N, C-alpha and C positions, 0 to 999 in steps of 0.2 A: 442757063440753069439746066436745060435738058441734057446738054453735053456732059455736065458733071454727074447727072443722075445715071446716064448710060455707063460712064466710067466706074461709078460705085457698084452698079449691078455686075459689071464684068469682073471687077476685082473680087466680089463676093463669090461668084461662080468659080473663079480660079482657086480661091482658098478652100472652097467646099470640095472641089475635085482633089486637091492636094491632101485634104483630110481623109478622103475616102481611100486614096492610095496609101496613106500612112496607116490607116486602120487595117489594111490588108497585111501590113508588115508587123503588127502588134499581136501579142499572145497573152494568155492567162497563165500565171505562175502560182503554184501552191506548194505546200510542204509542211514539214514538222520541225519545230525548234525545241531542243531539249538540252539538259546538262547531264552530268553523271548520275543524278538522282531521279531523272525522269523529265516529262514535258515541262516547258516553261511558259506559263501564261504571261501576257503583258509585254512581250518583247517587241520593240519597234522594228518594223521592216519598211524601209524607205527606198524609193528609186533615187539613186544618187543624182544630185544636181537639180532635184525638183522637191516640191513640198508634198508629193503624192506618196502615201504610205498607209499601212494598217498596223495593228498590233495583234499578236497571237491570242487565240481564244483560250478557254480554260484547259483545253487539251494540248496546248502548244501549237495549234495549227493556224495557218494563215492562207489567204488567197488574194492575189493582186490581179486585176483585170487590165487589159489594154496597155500592156507593158512592151515597149520597143525591144526587139530581139537582141539588140546590142547593149542593153542597159547593164548597170552594176547595181546589185541590191546591197544595202547597208543594214546589218543586223546589230542592234545596240540594246543594252539592258544594264541597269545599275549593278555595279560590282562584278560585271563580266567584260571581257575584252570585246571591243567592237570588231566585227568582221565585215569585209567587203568582198562580195562574191560576184564575179562576172556571170551574166546570164547565159551567153553563148547559145541562144535559141532554145535552152532547156525549159521545159514546162513544170518540172518538179525539182525543188532544191530542199534537201534536208540537211540541217547542220546541228552540231553539238557545240554549245557555248562553253568557253573556258573561263574559269574564275580569273578576275584581275586582282592579283594579290596586292598591287599598289592601291587600287581604289577601295579594297576591302577595309583599309585602315586610313583612308584619305581624310575624311572630314571629321573633325573633333570640335565641338562647340567650346569656345573659350570666352573669356570676358570680352564683350563688345566685338564679337567676330567668330571666325572659324580658322582652324589650322589643319594642315595635314598631320596625321599622327606621327609620321617620321620626323617632322620638324619641331615637335613639342619639346621644350626644355624644362617644363615644370612637372609637378606631381598631380596627375589627374586620374581618377578612377571613373570608369564608364559603366553604366547599367542600362541595358536595352529594354525595349518594350516587353519582350517575352518574359524576362525575369520579373519585371514590375507586375505584370498581370497574372503571373503564375500562382500567386498567393492571394486568396480572397481576403481582402482587408477592408476596413471601413474608411480609413484615410490613407492617402497615397504615401505619406511619409513613413508609415509603418512598414512599407515594402522595402525600405532601405536597409532594414536590419539584416546584418550578416552578409551583405552584398559587396561591401567595399572595405578593404583594410583601413584601420585607423578611424573608422566611423562607428561610434558607439551609439546604439539606439536602444532605449529602454521603453518598452511598450507598456500600455495600461490595458487592463481588461475591460474597462468601462467603454461601452460603445460610443464612438464619436470623439473620445479624448485623444488628442495628439500626443505622440511620444516625446520624450526628452532626448534630444539629439546633440551630440558633441563630436567635433572633428579634432583628432589628435589631442585628446585629453582636455584637462582644465587648465586654461591659461589665465583665468581671471575669476575672482569671486563674484563678479557681476553676471549679468545675462550672458550665458555661454552659447546661446543658439547661433547657428550659422546664418549667413545671409541667403535668402531665397530669391532667385531671379527666374521668372517664368516668361519665356519668349521675349527676353530683354527687359521685362518689367520688374522692378524691385518690389517684392511682395512681402506681406507680413507672415506668410507661411504657405504651405502647399496642401494643408489638410482638406480643403474643400474641392480639390481637383479630383476628377474621376480617373483612377489608374488606367482605365482603358483608353484615355485620351492622350497618354504620355508616350512620346516616341522614344525618348532617351533621357537619362539623367547623367550629368557630369558633376563630379565632386572635385572641387579645386581645393588643394590642401597646402600649398607652399606659397612663398612670396612671389615667385615668377608668375603665378596664376591669379593670386588674390589681391596683390598690391594695386592692380588697376582699379579696384573698388575702394581704395583708399581707406577712409574712416570706417568702412563697413566690412573689411576683409579679414580682420584679425581672428575671427572664429571659424574661418573657412567659408566657402561659397558653394551652394547647391544650385546648379543651372538646370532648369527643366525646359525641354523642348516638346511642345505638343505636336500631335500628328497633323499632317497636311496632305492635301491631294498632290499627285505627281503629274508632271507634264506628260502628254501623250498616253494618259491612262484612261481606259474606258470606264464609264461609271460603274462602280461596284458597291454592293450593299452587304454589310456585315452585321450579324446579330449574335450576341453572346448572352447567355443566361445561366444562372446556377441557383440552386435552392438547397438548404440544408438546415442543420440544427447545431447549436453550440451549448455546451454544458460544462459544469465544474464537478469533477469527481473527488478531489482531495477533501478530507474533512478533519477537523480537530476531534480528537477522542475525548469527549466531554462526559461528565458524570450524568447518569440517568437519575430519575427521581429517587429510586431506592438508595443509590450510592450517595446522592446529594444529601438526603436526610441523615444517613449514617454519618457522613462527613461533618455536617453541622452539629450533630449530637456529640461527636468526639471533641468538637471545639467548644462545647457548652454554649452553643449559639443557636439552639433550635428555635426557629421563628414561631410566632404566635399562629401563623397560618397552619402549621403542622400540629401544634398542641391543642388548638381550640376546635372543638367538635363542630362548630357551625361552618367550618371550612373543609369538612371531611371530603366533600366532592372534589375539591381541588387535588387532593393527594392521589386520587385515582388517575390523574393525568400523567403522561410521560411524553412531553412535547420535544421533538427533535427540531430545535429552532434553526439549525443549519438547513435541514430539508425544507423548512418553511420559507426561507429566504432565497434558496437556490432553485432554479428551474431549467428545463430544456427550452431554449429560445429559438424561434424560427429566424432564419436569415435568408434573404433572397436578393438577387441582382439581375437587372435586365439592361442591355445596352444595344443601341442601334446606331449605325454610322453609314453615311453615304459620302463617297469621295470620287473624284475624277479630275480630269484636266486635259488640256491640249497645249500647243506650243505658246499660246498667248495667255493662259490663265490656268489656275487650279483651285480646287475647293475641297472642303471637308465639313460636313455637318453631322453632329452627333447629339444623341440624347440618352440619358441613363437614369435609372432608378435603383436605389439601394435601401433596403430595409433590414434592420437587425434588432431583434428582441434580445435584451441582455440576459446573461445567465443569472443575474439577480433580479428579482421580481420588480416590475414597473420601471425598469431601466430599458433604454432603447435609443435607436438613432435612425433617422430617415432623411434621405437626401435625394433631390431631383437635380440633375445636371444637364445643361445645354451648352453646346460649344459650336462656334462657326469660325473657321479660318479660311481665308482666301487671299490670292495674289493675282494681280493683273499686270501684264507686260505691254507697254506701248513703245516699242523700239528700245531705247536706252533708259526709259522711265519705267519704274516698277512701283505700283501702289498696292498696299496690302493692309490687312487687318487681322487681329485675333480677338476673339470675344468669348469669354466663359461666364456663365451665370449659374449659380447654385442656390437652392432653397434647402435649408437645413433645419431640422428640429431634433433636439436631444431631450430625452427624459433622463435626468441625471440621478446618480445616487444621492440621497438626502442624508443630512446629518442632524442630530439633535443633541444638544449639550456638548458639542465638540467631539462626539463619538461616532465612529463609523457604524454602518449596519452590522458588519461582522463583529465589532466589539460588543454591541448590544446583544447579539446572538450568543456570544461566548458567556456573558455575565448573567443573563436573565435566568431565573429559576426554572427548571424543567417541569415542575408540577403545575405551572400556570398554563391555562389554555390560551390559544391565540385569540379567540373571540368570546365576547360576553354581551349578549343583546341587552342586558339590563344596564349596561354602562353607556354613558353618553359617547357616541361615536362607534360603539359596538365592539370595542376591543378590551382585552384584559391585560393589566400590567401589575408590577409589584408595588407595594407600599412600604415605605421605610419603617413605619411603626409596626407593621404586621410581618413583613418579609425581611426586614433588616438590610434592605438594599434599594437602590434607585435606578437600576438599569431599566431601559424603556423597551416596550414591545417593538421589535424591529419591523414586524409586518405593518403595524400601525404607522410607524415613522415613515416607511417607504410608500405606503399605499393610500393613506388618508389624505384626501384633497388632491391637488394637482401641482406638478412642477414641470416646467419646460423651458428650454433655452432654444430660441429660434433665431435664424438670421437669413438675410438675403445678401449674397456676395457676388460682386461683379469684378472681373479682372479682364482688361483688354487693352488694345493699343491700335493706333493708326500710324502707319509709317509711309514715307515717300523716299525712294532711292533713285538716284540718277547717276549714270556712268558717263564721265567725260573722257574723251580721247582713249577709251578702252583701258585706262590706267587709274583714273581718279574717280572715286565713288563718294558722293555726298548722300548722307542719310539723316533724315529728321524723323523723330518718333515722339509721340505723346502716349504715355501709359497711365492707366487708372487702376488703382486697387481700392475697392469700395466695399464697405460692409455696414449693414444696418441690422442691429441686433435687438432682441427683446427677451428678457428673462422674467418669468412670472412664477410666483409661488403662492399657493392658496391652501391654508390649513383651517378647516372648520373647527368649531369648538369640540372638545372631547374631555373625557375623564376616564382614566384606565382603572380606577378603583374607587370604592365609596369613600376612602380616606383622601382621595384626590392628590396623591403624591405627584403624579404626572398628569396634569390637567391644564386646560385653558378654557375659561368660560366664554370666550368670544372667538369669532372667526378672524384670522390674520391674513392680510393681503399685502403682497410685495410685488412691485413692478419696477424693473430697471430697463431703460432703453438707452440706446446710444448709436452714434454714427462714427465710423472710422473712414477717412478719405485720404488717399495718398495720390498725388499727381507728380509724375516724373517727366521732365522735358529733356530730351537728349538730342544733340546735334553732333555729327561726326563727319570727318573728311579723311578718307583712306586713299593712300597712294600705293599702288602695287605694281612692280615692274621687275623685269629680268634684263640684265645687260652683260656684255662680254661673255655670252653663252651660259655660264654657270653661276653668276652672281645674282641672287634673288633678294629683293628688299621689299618690305612692307612698312609703311609709316602711317600712324593713326594720330589724329588730333581730335579731341572731344571736349565738349562742355555739357554739364548736366546739372539740373536743379530738381530737388525733391522737396515737396511741401506736404506735410502730414497734419491733418486736423482731427482732433478728437472732441466729441461732445457727448455728454451723458446726463441723464436725469434719473435719480433714484428716489422712489417714493414708497411709503408703506402706511397702512392704516388698519383699523380693526372695525368689526361690525358685531355689536352685542345683541342685535335683534334677530338677524337671520344668518343661516349657514348657506343660503342659496344665492347670495349676491357676491360675486367675485370682483366687484369694482371698488376703486378707491373712494374714500370720503374724507371729511375733515375730522372724523372721530379717531382720536389717538393718532393723528397724522404726523408723519415725519417726512420732510421734503428736502432734497438737495440736488444741486446740479454742478457740473464742472465742464471746463473746456480748456484745451491746450493747443498750441501750434508749434510745430517743429520744422525748421528749414535747413537744408543742407545744399551747399553749392560746391561743385568740383570741376577741375580742369585737368585733362589727362593728355600726355604725350607718350606714345609707345613706338619703339623701333624693333622690328624683327628682321634678321639678316641670316642668310645661309649661303654657303658656297657648295653647290652641287649636292645639296641636302646632306652634306658630309660634315661640315663645320658650321655649328649653329650658334647664334648669339641673339639675345633679346635684352632690351632695356626699357623701363617704364618710369615715368615721373608723374606723380599726381599731387595736386594741392587742393585741400578741402577746407571748408568752413562750416561750423556747426553752431546753431543757435543755442545749444545747451551749455555753451561757455561764455564767459564775459568777453567784452569787446577786445581786450588786450590779448586774449589767448584763443580766439576762434579759429585761426588758420593753422593748418598743419601740413607738413611735407611727407609724402610716402613714396618710396622708391623701391625698385627691384632691378637686379642684374642676374642674368642666367646665361649659361653656355652649355653646349653639348657637342659630343664627337661621335658620329655614327661610323664606327669601325667596320660595320657590315658593308659599307660602300667603298672601302679601300680596296685597291687592286690586289693587295696581298691576301684578301679574304675571298677572292674569286675561287669558286669550286668548293668552298667550305660548306659545312652543314648549316652555318648561320645565315639566315636571310635578314636578320636584324640583330645588331649588337651596338647598343648606344649607351654611352656614359654621359651623364648630365649633372649639373649642379646649379644651385640658385642661392641668392642672398637678397634680403629686402626687409622693408619695414611696412607695417600696416597699423591701422588705428582702431580705436574703440571709443564710442561715446554713448554706450548703452546704459545710461542712467536716466533718472526722472528729469522731466523738463523743469527749468527754472531753479535748479539746485544751486546755481551761482548767485542767486538773489534771495534775500530774506523775504518771507511771505507771511501773510496774515490769514487767520481763520475767523470767519465771520459768524459762525453759528455756535460759538462756545457758550456754555451755560455757567453763569456765575450764581452762587447762592447769596442773595442780597435780602436782608431782612427776613430770612427764613423761607424765601420763595425763589424758585429758579428764574433767572433773568438772562435773556440772550444778549451776548455782547461779542466783542472782537478781541482776539489775543494774538500774540506772536506764535505762528505755527512752527517755523523752523529757522535755523540760522544759515544764512547763505555764505558762499565762499567765492569771492570775486576772482580768486587766483586759480580756479579750476582750469585744467588744460587736458589735452588729449592723453589717453592711455595708449601707449605704443607697444607693439610687439615686433621684435627683431627675429626673423626667421632664417634658418639655414637648412638646406636640403641637398642630399646627394642621392642620385638614383642610377639604376642600371636596368635597361630593357633588353630582353633576349628573345629572339624568335628562331626556331630551329625547324628545318624541313618544311618550308612554306608555312610557318607558324603552326605546325602540328603540335609543337611544344612551345609554350611561352612562359616567360618568367619576368617579373618586375620586382625590384628591390628598392626600398627607400630607407634612408636614415635621416632623421630630422632632429634639430636642436633649436628650440624657441625660447625666447626670454621676453616676458612682458614687464615693462617698467611704468612707473607713475600710475600704479593701480588706483582706480576710482573706488574708494572704500568709504562706506558709511561708518564713521566713528561715533560710538555712543557718548552722549553728554550727560552731565549730572542733572537729575530731575529738578534740583533746586534752582537751576537757571530759569525755569519757568516756561520753557518751550513745550508746546503741545506735542511736537515730534522731536524728541530730544536727540537728534543725530546731526552731524555735519559731514558732508561729503568732501573728501580730501584725496589728493594724489600722494599716496604713500605706498612704498614697498615695491617688491619685484617677485615674480614667480618664473621658474624655469620648468619647461617641459621637454622631454626627449623620448625617442622611441624608434622602433624598427617596424617596417611593414613589408609584407611579401604577398605576391599574387602568382600562383602557379596554375597553368592550364594545360590540358592535353585533349586532343580530339582525334577521332578515327572515323572518317566519313566514307570508307570504302566497303562495298559489299552490302548484303541485306541487313546485317546488324551494324549499326553505327552508334557511337557513343562519344560523350565528352564529359570531362570532369574539371572542376575548378576548386582550388583551395586558396583561401586568403586568411591572413592573420596579421595582427598588429599588437605591439607592446607599447605601453606608455607609462611614464613616470612624471609626476609633478612635485616640485619642492618649492616652498616659500623661502626666498633668499633674504628678503627684508620686509619689514612693516613700518619703516620710517620712524622707528623709536617706540611704536606702540607694542606692548608686550604680547598681546593676543587679542583676537576678535572672536566673540562668541557666535555660535551658529544656531542650530535648531534647539528647541526647548521641548522637554517632556517631563510632566509631573513636577514642574517648578525647577528643573535642572537643565542647564545647557549640556546636551549630550554630544555636541560636535563643536569644533572651533578651528581657528587658524592661528598658527604660531610659526616662528622662524625655524627652519630646518626640518619641517614636517610637511606632509601633503595637505592640500586644501581640504578643509572640512573633515578632518579625521575624527573618529569617535574618541570621546574623552571621558574617563571615569576611573573606577578602581579595578585593580586586579584581584581576583578571588583565589583562595587557597583552601577550598573545601568548606566544611562545616565544623564549628567548634563542637567537640564531643564532650568535653568536661570543663569544669571551672578552672582547672589547672592550666589548660591550654589558653584560656582567656587571660589568665594572670601572667602567663609567659609572654604574651604579645603586648598587652596593654599595661606596660610597666609604669607609665607616667601617671596612670589613674587606676591604681589597683583596687580601689573600693567602689568603683562604679557598679551600678546594678542594671543599667539599661541593656547591656549585652549579656546574654545568657547562653548556656549550652543549647545547641540547635540553631543558633544564628550563623550567618555567613561570616567566614573569616576572610578579611581583606589583608592584602600584603602591605606591611609597613615599609614603604619604599625608602624613606629617609631615616628609618631606624630611630625615631624619637620617642618610641613607646606609646604612641597614640595614633589613631586613625582620623585624619581630617583632610581638608581639600589639598593640603600639600602632598598627599599621597596619590592624587589623581595623575593619570598619565595617558599616553596613547594606547587605546585598546582595540583599534581596528581602522581599516581604510575602506571607504565605500566604493572607491573607483577600481575597476579591474586592472590587473597587471597584463592580461592577455585576452584578446577577443578573437574569434575566428568564425568562419563560415565555410561550408562545403556544399557544392552543388553538383549533382550528377544527372545527366540526361542520357537516355538510351532510346533507340528506335529499332524495331524489327518489323519490316514490311509496314503494315498499317497500325501497328501498336506503338505507343510511346509511353515512357516512364520518366518521372522527375522525382528526385529525392533531394531534400534540402535540409541541412543541419546547421545550427549555429550555437554558440555558447560563449561563456566568459569564465576566466580563471583568476582567482586571487582577490575577488571583491568580497567585502564583508557586509553583513546586514545587521542593523540594530533592530532587533525584533521586539517591539513594544508589546506584542501579543503575549509574550512570556510573562510580563507583568500581570496581565489579566488571567492567564492560564495557571500560573504557579505563584502569584504574589501573595495570595491568602491574607489580604489586608482587611477584608470585610466578608460578610456571608454571600459573596457572589458565587455563581457556578464556576467550575474550574476544570482543568484537565484531570483525567484519571490518574495522572502521575502524582497528584497530591495525596493519593492513598498510600504512596510509598514515601511520604515525607519523614523527616526526622521526628521520632517519638521517644528516643532514648539513645544512649551511647551505642554507636555501631549500626544504627538502623538506616542511616543515609548519610552520604557525604556529598550530595549534590542538591537536594531539595530541603530547604530549612524548615523549621517548625512553623506551624500555623500561627497567625496573629503575633508574629515575633517582633523583634526590634525594628523600628522604623528604618534603620540603616540597611535592612535586607533588600529594600527596593531602590536603593541608590543606583545611579547609573554605573554599571560595571560590566566586565566582560561576560557576566552571566547572561546578558541580553544580546551579546554579539555572536553571530554565527557565520560560518563560511557560506557565502552566497553563490559559489561557483556552480555552473550547470552546463549540461549539454542537452539540447532540445531538438527533437524531430519537428522542425518548423513546418514542413510541407511534404506531402507524399501524394503524387498524382499518377493515375493510370488512365490512359486515353486510347481510343480507337477511332481512326478516320475511315469512314465508309467510302469505298471507291465511287468516283463521280458517275461511272457508267451504271451503277446500281439505280440511280435516279434519272437515267437518260440525260446525263450532263446538265441537269437543272441547277445543281450546286457545284461550285468550284471547290467547296470545302464543307464537309459535314462530319463533325467530330463530337463524340460523346466522351465524358470522362467522369471519374470518381476521385475525389480528393479528400484529404484529411489534414488538419492543422493541429499542432501541439499535442500529437497523439502520445508522445513519450517524452518524459523529462527525467534526466538522471541528475540527482542532486542530493546533498546531505542536509540541505536546509529543512528545518522542521515546520516552516510555515506553509501556507497554501500555494505560494508562488515565489520562487527565488528572484524573479525579475521584478524589482520594485520600481513601479512607474510613478507617474505624476500624481501628487496628492491633490485631490479635488475638494477636500473638506475645508471649511472655514475655521481653521484652528490657529490662525495667526502665524503659520509656518513661514510665510514670506516667499522669497525667491526659490526657484527650483534647486539651485546649487545647495542651499541650506538644507534641503530635504533629501539629499542624495543618500540612497540606501537605507532609509528609515521606513520600516513597515509598521504603519499605524492601523492595521486592518484594511490594507489596500485592496482594491477590487482585483481579484486574481484573473489571469488570462485563461479563458475557457478553451477546452478542446472543441473541435468542430469537424463535421463531416458534411460534404456537399456532393451533389450530382449536377453535372453541367453539360451545356450544349453550345457549340460554336458552329455557325453556319455562314457561308459566304455565297453571294449570287454574282 
């Protein structure tokens, strides 16, 4: 034992002496790492062949101690060429990193994986984190507007409302929203995401990229990747904040009190309120109801993120708060976001998770009587005061018997009581990935998209006038709660290899199951005793609940092949089953084939200005099952009320007619593309042409009410729609010198046409004042506006007699009424003369982004717009309809009062046909909008003794300028939030019902990094 102890001590002494000798040959190395723009923080500096290394600090400096004099230092950084520098006993090494043009475009997120940009054969538009975070928006999906060609985004001014998004036009009359995938998780949307947490967004637009999602890919796919920590990154802390105001400046030019009284007197409709002396105090009022409902709302945002990593793990934790007071009183949105992303590496095994949690509360715009707040503000008499303490509730409104109208006090509608929509949203995943033989990767992921919502509405008792035209003698309480839960299980096996030098292949096998469950409880009651109790009771109670389950199963095989990144080929085959179809039609096949030729890599292109020149094309099929659950089966309604013996009795009835033959709606996609890069991508160009056709459209066909169904429609596979268009993206950048700049212009055209409706002559769309104002018919675009063409105003009886020859003795139409065009020349005006009067979908959309930097100053200017879209402006009905003694536009003072007085505005209280749906209400909705303008300044780090790696202050403004001929408050007609029975978003395309306009806003912001 002692012998071994002496040997151990001797060996330790020998190693110690050797270490001392080695120490005497080691040195300390330091230096500066930079690129053409200045110092580079975060560059990895490693002693080759060891795990010893450091990263450069905020000023690009590094220091390595105890380095053998003959070592080689390896400098590496994302998107830069790795450099290996022999030490040769030097103690200071300064280097300039060169951009790696190959890696700059290397990684593009595609369905179920990534690809090098040079190998992509499909149509993909990319949006990076700086573009997303540059515009202060309440929901992340709003930031997509104008950023990608072929992506049409129609925003709403209401805080917290998500926009209506479509990719490459309308290919279906059903839900046209794209599929959202967040970190590989199929999601119901992206509105709850914090824009500051998004790393990039990829928009997949053709079959080569979307067919891998099978039944969910027909409307395009939006892939969102959230930010993560990076390996070998020192812990960094980032703080972003801004605060500002948003406001609405456009106003309708309405009659004031004096003009209003004069106008009603000319109509011989002077209300009692004006002529009766007991109301003389009212006439002294001149209320500007638009000023009463609009305000300057405060908006603020705060975000904090911590990230870091090493060779074995990375992490990022973030938290954010957003608060926005709406530009309409008592509207607003508040959100708290928390996110944690991390990855851990154990040799060939990687385990990771993503988790996002948000708490949202929205104070929505309220409606009463199916009218928006703006509609009430247009119609209500200006002589009425906003408040009257003598009335129950404290507000004043009109009375039909005294004022001749029934518009409601919009301030009371919006502020009396409480209304809120709140939710808790969770989206996250856990995944495991293992690499076999350096070529085969197995990945298993479980994803959850969960939402728990609660909508409440409480209205205490009120009476706006002693005659109680608008009154409720009891408090009303409504509470709706529900749960949405989506679980997605995905398992994949990927084989990736290169052989015979230039042959590269990747093969993917995947299985996936998604299960969605919805549950909701809807309850309401009233309280006739107290206005202070906001809880439900059995008094006047109404209770209902619902639940549904949806299951989708899919199997996918995909092959990607390229030869020397020069000749590209891709093939995918997917088979999906959906629970929304009967057993005989649940499965569907979805395929895609694509190819590309990168001419830029050909030898005959050596020395040319082109560093990228790629032709590509794709063909494939995708599916759509975006209809209600259980439409293949007949259903029952259990709370139907029957009148039996003079009393209401609850019973059961047939709710709707099922269709066991329902099957997949399929879209065949064709795409041809060209990608160009010149002078190291200083100039870039991407062109696309697409031609899609959707067949077996899933359409709800109306049934006769006499059949006795509560929901008199049947869903059928009928008809086809064709969409086609061109897209372009042009970019230029100049990054040399003190002044650097870049510009990007994108635009897209789209056209859709109904090819067939399976024998159905037409399908009605949106309804207004008892008329269908849009519809679908063969040979026309989806949901075009439908009505009469006008030809001025009848000036004399002779003109009337000349047109209405089939009924010359009629008396309903008189001089001063609108003259409609007799399209079929039958001597009368009826529904046979209705025709296409407008198209709500734009012919052309575009976006322009300009960035400039001079030393520490930066500037961003972003424009977007649309051309060729029409708007059905229902506000004209309220402003110029003159059907009742409502308030109106000052234009009614120029109405027809005799021959030659007006050829555009008819006589007051004229024929009922004057308000029929016609091109009188259709306007050009084209616009150009200055979406964002930002001026920033970055304070040099030495000013704070290097405490901060970034300290930037900026001033920004949104929607500051809009160029349009549209007469309404906002040409961009967003989502309708009112309960007017409008139905699906597509049915409401381009119809302005007094929609919440988008406000202008100004903010001051701060960005700090430690």
